[in-house]
MDAnalysis code that builds the backbone (N, CA, C; Angstrom):
import MDAnalysis as mda
import numpy as np

u = mda.Universe.empty(339, n_residues=113, atom_resindex=np.repeat(np.arange(113), 3), trajectory=True)
u.add_TopologyAttr("name", ["N", "CA", "C"] * 113)
u.add_TopologyAttr("resid", np.arange(1, 114))
u.add_TopologyAttr("resname", ["LYS", "SER", "ASN", "ASP", "ASN", "LYS", "LYS", "SER", "ASP", "SER", "LEU", "SER", "VAL", "GLY", "GLU", "TRP", "ARG", "LYS", "GLU", "HIS", "GLN", "LEU", "ARG", "VAL", "SER", "LYS", "PRO", "SER", "VAL", "ASN", "PHE", "GLN", "ASP", "PHE", "THR", "PRO", "LEU", "ASP", "PRO", "TYR", "LEU", "THR", "PHE", "LYS", "GLN", "THR", "PRO", "PHE", "CYS", "ALA", "ASP", "ILE", "GLN", "LYS", "ALA", "ILE", "SER", "ARG", "ALA", "GLY", "TYR", "THR", "SER", "PRO", "THR", "VAL", "ILE", "GLN", "ALA", "GLN", "ALA", "TRP", "PRO", "ILE", "ALA", "ILE", "ALA", "GLY", "GLU", "ASP", "MET", "ILE", "SER", "ILE", "ALA", "LYS", "THR", "GLY", "SER", "GLY", "LYS", "THR", "CYS", "GLY", "PHE", "LEU", "LEU", "PRO", "CYS", "LEU", "HIS", "LEU", "TYR", "LEU", "THR", "GLN", "LEU", "LYS", "LYS", "THR", "PHE", "ASN", "PRO"])
u.atoms.positions = np.array([
    [63.312, 124.394, -4.290],
    [63.468, 123.059, -3.755],
    [64.808, 122.921, -3.042],
    [65.206, 123.988, -2.463],
    [66.403, 123.937, -1.633],
    [65.987, 124.193, -0.196],
    [66.932, 124.076, 0.703],
    [66.600, 124.317, 2.098],
    [67.748, 124.987, 2.822],
    [67.738, 124.904, 4.133],
    [68.704, 125.618, 4.952],
    [70.033, 124.894, 5.109],
    [70.313, 123.875, 4.318],
    [71.573, 123.149, 4.450],
    [72.715, 123.831, 3.705],
    [72.473, 124.963, 3.053],
    [73.510, 125.630, 2.279],
    [74.693, 126.041, 3.147],
    [74.439, 126.562, 4.331],
    [75.518, 127.014, 5.209],
    [76.208, 125.851, 5.910],
    [75.704, 124.664, 5.759],
    [76.187, 123.531, 6.538],
    [77.616, 123.126, 6.212],
    [78.152, 123.556, 5.071],
    [79.519, 123.188, 4.705],
    [80.531, 123.649, 5.744],
    [80.269, 124.773, 6.390],
    [81.225, 125.336, 7.330],
    [80.934, 124.968, 8.783],
    [79.846, 124.248, 9.032],
    [79.465, 123.907, 10.399],
    [79.853, 122.470, 10.741],
    [80.181, 122.250, 12.009],
    [80.353, 120.876, 12.472],
    [78.965, 120.244, 12.573],
    [78.905, 118.935, 12.694],
    [77.613, 118.253, 12.830],
    [76.877, 118.763, 14.060],
    [77.569, 118.937, 15.173],
    [76.946, 119.446, 16.386],
    [76.389, 120.844, 16.204],
    [77.156, 121.699, 15.534],
    [76.693, 123.068, 15.269],
    [75.485, 123.058, 14.335],
    [75.524, 122.184, 13.328],
    [74.412, 122.072, 12.376],
    [73.142, 121.650, 13.105],
    [73.267, 120.640, 13.973],
    [72.096, 120.199, 14.745],
    [71.568, 121.319, 15.637],
    [72.467, 122.040, 16.276],
    [72.047, 123.137, 17.153],
    [71.356, 124.231, 16.340],
    [71.914, 124.583, 15.210],
    [71.326, 125.629, 14.368],
    [69.905, 125.262, 13.928],
    [69.683, 123.971, 13.690],
    [68.369, 123.514, 13.218],
    [67.494, 122.971, 14.342],
    [67.930, 123.182, 15.572],
    [67.186, 122.737, 16.749],
    [66.829, 121.249, 16.641],
    [67.800, 120.466, 16.229],
    [67.621, 119.034, 16.023],
    [68.229, 118.276, 17.194],
    [67.441, 117.416, 17.797],
    [67.911, 116.615, 18.922],
    [67.843, 115.150, 18.525],
    [68.948, 114.454, 18.694],
    [69.009, 113.025, 18.408],
    [69.362, 112.330, 19.703],
    [68.502, 111.427, 20.137],
    [68.780, 110.704, 21.369],
    [68.310, 109.271, 21.226],
    [68.902, 108.420, 22.037],
    [68.532, 107.004, 22.025],
    [68.414, 106.543, 23.468],
    [67.186, 106.321, 23.922],
    [67.042, 105.835, 25.291],
    [67.568, 104.404, 25.410],
    [68.466, 104.219, 26.316],
    [68.995, 102.874, 26.565],
    [69.680, 102.856, 27.924],
    [70.053, 101.675, 28.347],
    [70.746, 101.534, 29.626],
    [72.101, 102.230, 29.564],
    [72.796, 102.083, 28.434],
    [74.127, 102.668, 28.266],
    [74.051, 103.960, 27.454],
    [73.209, 104.877, 27.868],
    [72.974, 106.093, 27.090],
    [74.262, 106.864, 26.818],
    [75.182, 106.916, 27.780],
    [76.405, 107.681, 27.567],
    [77.284, 107.076, 26.472],
    [77.050, 105.831, 26.080],
    [77.810, 105.196, 25.006],
    [77.227, 105.483, 23.627],
    [76.085, 106.141, 23.576],
    [75.406, 106.393, 22.311],
    [76.040, 107.566, 21.564],
    [76.387, 107.327, 20.304],
    [76.860, 108.383, 19.418],
    [75.943, 108.391, 18.205],
    [75.192, 109.476, 17.992],
    [74.269, 109.498, 16.866],
    [75.012, 109.491, 15.533],
    [74.390, 108.889, 14.535],
    [74.962, 108.868, 13.196],
    [74.955, 110.269, 12.609],
    [76.002, 110.597, 11.867],
    [76.074, 111.904, 11.227],
    [75.026, 112.008, 10.125],
    [74.457, 113.197, 9.944],
    [73.469, 113.382, 8.881],
    [74.123, 113.406, 7.503],
    [73.334, 113.134, 6.474],
    [73.756, 113.310, 5.087],
    [73.324, 114.722, 4.696],
    [74.252, 115.640, 4.637],
    [73.903, 117.030, 4.369],
    [73.734, 117.317, 2.878],
    [74.196, 116.406, 2.045],
    [74.018, 116.542, 0.594],
    [73.516, 115.210, 0.045],
    [72.921, 115.247, -1.124],
    [72.476, 114.002, -1.755],
    [73.667, 113.135, -2.134],
    [74.795, 113.745, -2.461],
    [75.986, 112.979, -2.835],
    [76.513, 112.137, -1.675],
    [76.238, 112.539, -0.450],
    [76.692, 111.781, 0.724],
    [75.848, 110.529, 0.957],
    [74.668, 110.467, 0.365],
    [73.784, 109.320, 0.591],
    [74.258, 108.117, -0.208],
    [73.922, 106.914, 0.219],
    [74.277, 105.719, -0.547],
    [73.222, 105.353, -1.594],
    [72.268, 106.264, -1.849],
    [71.184, 105.950, -2.777],
    [71.738, 105.618, -4.159],
    [71.116, 104.641, -4.802],
    [71.568, 104.185, -6.116],
    [71.413, 105.302, -7.150],
    [72.047, 105.089, -8.290],
    [72.057, 106.096, -9.359],
    [70.649, 106.471, -9.815],
    [69.742, 105.504, -9.884],
    [68.377, 105.802, -10.323],
    [67.673, 106.761, -9.366],
    [67.838, 106.550, -8.072],
    [67.232, 107.440, -7.085],
    [67.892, 108.817, -7.161],
    [69.214, 108.844, -7.274],
    [69.933, 110.118, -7.374],
    [69.462, 110.914, -8.599],
    [69.286, 110.234, -9.730],
    [68.824, 110.908, -10.956],
    [67.417, 111.461, -10.773],
    [66.546, 110.684, -10.161],
    [65.161, 111.129, -9.949],
    [65.123, 112.370, -9.051],
    [65.945, 112.375, -8.021],
    [66.016, 113.527, -7.113],
    [66.493, 114.759, -7.885],
    [67.520, 114.579, -8.681],
    [68.080, 115.681, -9.453],
    [67.079, 116.209, -10.484],
    [66.426, 115.290, -11.199],
    [65.435, 115.699, -12.211],
    [64.268, 116.444, -11.574],
    [63.933, 116.095, -10.354],
    [62.827, 116.768, -9.662],
    [63.226, 118.172, -9.197],
    [64.511, 118.491, -9.269],
    [64.967, 119.833, -8.936],
    [65.392, 120.042, -7.495],
    [65.494, 118.973, -6.719],
    [65.907, 119.113, -5.323],
    [67.421, 119.317, -5.260],
    [67.857, 120.238, -4.425],
    [69.285, 120.552, -4.328],
    [69.940, 120.001, -3.069],
    [69.160, 119.784, -2.015],
    [69.705, 119.215, -0.784],
    [68.560, 118.642, 0.043],
    [68.884, 117.661, 0.895],
    [67.842, 117.085, 1.748],
    [67.336, 118.106, 2.764],
    [66.106, 117.901, 3.220],
    [65.607, 118.732, 4.309],
    [66.313, 118.299, 5.591],
    [66.176, 119.066, 6.623],
    [66.841, 118.764, 7.892],
    [66.430, 117.385, 8.403],
    [65.149, 117.085, 8.393],
    [64.671, 115.796, 8.914],
    [65.167, 114.639, 8.043],
    [65.217, 114.841, 6.732],
    [65.723, 113.801, 5.831],
    [67.212, 113.575, 6.070],
    [67.966, 114.655, 6.182],
    [69.410, 114.551, 6.379],
    [69.751, 113.689, 7.594],
    [68.993, 113.840, 8.675],
    [69.283, 113.070, 9.878],
    [68.604, 111.709, 9.883],
    [67.429, 111.598, 9.294],
    [66.693, 110.331, 9.323],
    [67.306, 109.277, 8.403],
    [67.792, 109.673, 7.238],
    [68.292, 108.693, 6.273],
    [69.397, 107.790, 6.812],
    [70.448, 108.312, 7.455],
    [71.476, 107.385, 7.947],
    [70.950, 106.432, 9.021],
    [70.014, 106.899, 9.816],
    [69.431, 106.052, 10.865],
    [68.599, 104.939, 10.225],
    [67.756, 105.308, 9.262],
    [66.902, 104.317, 8.590],
    [67.732, 103.314, 7.806],
    [68.742, 103.774, 7.100],
    [69.580, 102.873, 6.301],
    [70.355, 101.916, 7.197],
    [70.701, 102.370, 8.403],
    [71.388, 101.500, 9.361],
    [70.432, 100.494, 10.003],
    [69.126, 100.635, 9.725],
    [68.147, 99.703, 10.283],
    [67.768, 100.009, 11.715],
    [68.052, 101.211, 12.164],
    [67.732, 101.602, 13.535],
    [66.300, 102.122, 13.618],
    [65.706, 101.994, 14.795],
    [64.382, 102.564, 15.045],
    [64.510, 104.057, 15.262],
    [63.441, 104.782, 14.923],
    [63.440, 106.214, 15.188],
    [62.021, 106.742, 15.270],
    [61.907, 107.841, 15.952],
    [60.680, 108.622, 15.975],
    [61.088, 110.009, 15.494],
    [60.430, 110.476, 14.450],
    [60.746, 111.797, 13.901],
    [59.568, 112.728, 14.130],
    [59.856, 113.864, 14.695],
    [58.812, 114.861, 14.940],
    [59.247, 116.141, 14.236],
    [58.425, 116.575, 13.288],
    [58.717, 117.801, 12.546],
    [57.418, 118.318, 11.949],
    [57.458, 119.551, 11.471],
    [56.274, 120.185, 10.912],
    [55.798, 119.465, 9.652],
    [54.514, 119.632, 9.346],
    [53.943, 119.133, 8.100],
    [54.694, 119.772, 6.936],
    [55.040, 118.956, 5.963],
    [55.745, 119.462, 4.792],
    [57.250, 119.505, 4.937],
    [57.770, 118.967, 6.027],
    [59.211, 119.015, 6.280],
    [59.977, 117.878, 5.613],
    [59.273, 116.885, 5.077],
    [59.944, 115.789, 4.393],
    [60.038, 114.510, 5.195],
    [59.234, 114.375, 6.240],
    [59.297, 113.167, 7.078],
    [59.008, 111.900, 6.275],
    [57.987, 111.928, 5.436],
    [57.611, 110.728, 4.681],
    [58.771, 110.272, 3.801],
    [59.359, 111.203, 3.088],
    [60.517, 110.878, 2.253],
    [61.702, 110.450, 3.121],
    [61.708, 110.912, 4.357],
    [62.764, 110.547, 5.296],
    [62.819, 109.066, 5.600],
    [61.679, 108.370, 5.480],
    [61.731, 106.916, 5.681],
    [61.455, 106.142, 4.394],
    [60.764, 106.735, 3.435],
    [60.457, 106.004, 2.203],
    [61.672, 105.810, 1.295],
    [62.493, 106.837, 1.120],
    [63.661, 106.678, 0.244],
    [64.626, 105.611, 0.760],
    [64.932, 105.557, 2.063],
    [65.776, 104.451, 2.534],
    [65.128, 103.082, 2.285],
    [63.811, 102.984, 2.447],
    [63.126, 101.711, 2.166],
    [63.279, 101.336, 0.697],
    [63.051, 102.302, -0.179],
    [63.194, 102.056, -1.615],
    [64.634, 101.701, -1.960],
    [65.576, 102.404, -1.369],
    [66.997, 102.113, -1.592],
    [67.343, 100.681, -1.177],
    [66.916, 100.298, 0.016],
    [67.218, 98.943, 0.499],
    [66.536, 97.882, -0.369],
    [65.323, 98.158, -0.802],
    [64.601, 97.228, -1.680],
    [65.336, 97.069, -3.008],
    [65.717, 98.177, -3.635],
    [66.408, 98.117, -4.924],
    [67.772, 97.449, -4.794],
    [68.469, 97.707, -3.700],
    [69.770, 97.079, -3.460],
    [69.612, 95.566, -3.347],
    [68.627, 95.125, -2.593],
    [68.386, 93.691, -2.443],
    [67.937, 93.065, -3.755],
    [67.102, 93.772, -4.497],
    [66.622, 93.288, -5.791],
    [67.785, 93.074, -6.751],
    [68.711, 94.029, -6.792],
    [69.878, 93.911, -7.671],
    [70.752, 92.736, -7.247],
    [70.908, 92.506, -5.935],
    [71.704, 91.377, -5.453],
    [71.047, 90.054, -5.840],
    [69.716, 90.029, -5.812],
    [68.977, 88.799, -6.127],
    [69.116, 88.448, -7.610],
    [69.009, 89.435, -8.468],
    [69.008, 89.175, -9.904],
    [70.378, 89.338, -10.559],
    [71.335, 89.901, -9.855],
    [72.703, 90.051, -10.356],
    [73.694, 89.571, -9.303],
    [73.668, 88.278, -8.996],
    [74.527, 87.785, -7.903],
    [76.008, 87.924, -8.204],
])
């Protein structure tokens, strides 16, 4: 349950994206002003609550997949995205975990003001 993010500690974000053939773009009028959000290369970098972090750890996952690493910061920021990757690459978790995180965060704010 690990992936190719092990070598990522020594790579810049640009090098990591190039190594994984990952392209992040945002079509807009001011395209040259667009700076993509950095990926979360480890679970510790994510803002996911302790319950989600524990569940990930108990399931035996050691690092996010490439698509998850890049999709999570975009989804958590509330930005639109289209993700294209192979079956089994983690796309579903790439948008579901941020949704669950945002839901749990809002729920805690509602019941623990």
